[in-house]
C-alpha positions, 0 to 999 in steps of 0.5 A, a space after each residue: 730610433 733614426 740614428 740622427 743626431 738629436 739637437 743640442 746647444 751649439 758648442 761654438 763658444 767653447 772650442 777648448 772643450 771640443 778639443 779636449 781629451 778628458 783625463 781618465 784612468 783605468 779603475 776598474 776591474 781592480 778589486 781583489 787585485 794586489 794594487 800597485 798601480 795608482 799609489 793607493 794605501 795597500 792596507 786600508 784604513 786605520 781601524 778608528 776610520 772603519 769604526 767611525 763610518 760603521 757608527 755614523 749617526 743615520 740621522 745626519 744622512 740627511 744633513 748637509 755636512 759641516 766642515 769648520 771642525 774638520 779644518 781645525 783638525 788638520 791644522 791640530 794635526 799638522 801642529 803636533 807632527 815633527 815638522 810643526 809649523 813655524 807660522 800659525 794657520 787658521 781655518 780661513 787658510 784651509 779649503 776642503 775639496 772632493 779630493 785633490 783632483 777637484 782642488 786642482 780643478 778649482 785653482 785653475 778655474 779661479 786662476 787661469 783665463 784663455 790665453 794664460 799659461 800653466 807651467 809645470 814640468 814633464 812628465 808629471 800628473 796627468 790631470 794638470 794638462 786637461 784642467 788648463 785646457 778647459 780653460 783655454 790655458 797654454 801649457 809649457 811643460 819643461 822636461 826633466 834633466 837627464 839622466 836621473 829625472 832632475 828637476 829643471 830648475 834653471 828652465 823654470 827660473 827663466 820660464 818664470 820671468 814670462 810671468 806664467 799664471 800658475 806654476 804647478 809643482 808636484 813635488 815629489 814628482 809623480 810619476 819621477 819622484 823628482 823632488 824640490 827642498 822647501 827653500 828651493 820652492 819657496 825661492 821660485 815662488 819669491 822670484 815671481 810674486 805674479 805667479 801662483 805656485 801651487 805644490 802638490 804634496 801628495 806624496 810628501 810623507 814618503 819624502 819630507 820636503 813639504 813647505 808647510 812647516 816653514 812658509 809664511 802665507 802672509 808674506 808669500 801669498 802666492 804659494 798654496 799647497 795641496 794635501 790629501 789622506 788618500 796615499 797614506 791614511 787610505 781614504 782614496 774611496 772617500 775623496 777628500 783633499 785640502 788646499 792650504 794657503 792664504 786667506 785670500 786665495 783659499 776664499 778665491 779658489 772655493 768661490 768656484 766649488 759647490 758648497 757641500 762637494 765634500 760628503 759627511 762620511 768622508 768628513 767622519 773618517 778624515 776626522 778619525 784618520 787624523 786622530 790616529 796619525 800612529 796608524 798612518 806613521 806606521 804605514 809610512 815607515 813599512 812603505 819605506 822598508 819595502 821600498 828599501 828592500 826592493 831597491 836592494 833586489 833590483 840593484 842586485 839583479 841589475 834591473 834598470 830602475 829609477 827611485 827617488 821620493 814618493 811611495 813608487 818607483 820606475 822600472 824597465 824591463 827587458 821585454 815590452 812594458 804592456 806585455 809585463 804589465 798583463 803577465 803580472 795582472 794574470 797573477 793578480 798583480 797591478 802595475 802602470 805602464 808608462 807607454 806613450 809618456 815622455 821620457 818614460 817609454 818602456 817603464 812601468 810604475 810600481 807602487 810600494 806597499 808593504 814588505 810581504 807585497 812587495 815580495 809578492 811582486 818581485 817573485 812574479 816579476 822575476 819569473 815573468 822576466 827571466 
């Protein structure tokens, strides 16, 4: 080896990629630890999901996956939920993706172009920005109102008059938990028919602010809803996400993805998870119970914290956040430092698991920060 750089195609035609810093998360070395860092289900999936994977027919490993039945199963699950659906859905209104990350990338790829604007709030999920940058889009990120990380509704309304191509709303927002009621989201979309309003609802089950029970995609075709089975049903490792909206929008987004991006094991697991909604509902109730308990302890101990929607909250330890993060890791507990993120300097994001898990976290945190 001479150390010289081998020839490769010149990158001059894609300067936006040259400027890009890829979205990355420290996901290695987490096995066997209490995972309170990435808002995952901390118990694992339903036993029915495990059984579906274990009994997966070996001959189907050589067969490309099929998705139509999965779309119908998701619609049936939504109809059977307590909130139900005011307007019917059909399979053409459901896109299936290799995780919601892939859906986000596909939406921005399908609708964004160099010079277009992607509007969102700040701080929010970190993957929106690099996806916009890949397309050469301008990013307008409006800070949440302080104190309390209030959704900047007035500023969003004003920005929408400039006709951004896409509005990305994480609702409830990760990592602040800030949230909008369904009628507020739909009012924003109605005020901006030239903007695609993408509602990232990964944490909706812990809050109940979904637009799906009330939206009519035939009259509000500029609304697209993202859903996942990762945070609630425990399928994060299998990568499966949904985009739900007007058939024309779902079709356009699907054109920029591969024909078989979601694998057959993920499909089999999703069927089982959707059929065992009681397991997911029980897990969500346990998370909410644990969240209430932890909020009470934080309040009693006068810890600075913020808790709103989602299965997570923010705490500001008196010691440096990175040091507390490492001290907790040494005790087998993972949390996420918010160092370097706007409005969140000095904070830790803590995912909420079961009551027993949060009691373990609180004992460790209290001893470290005493």
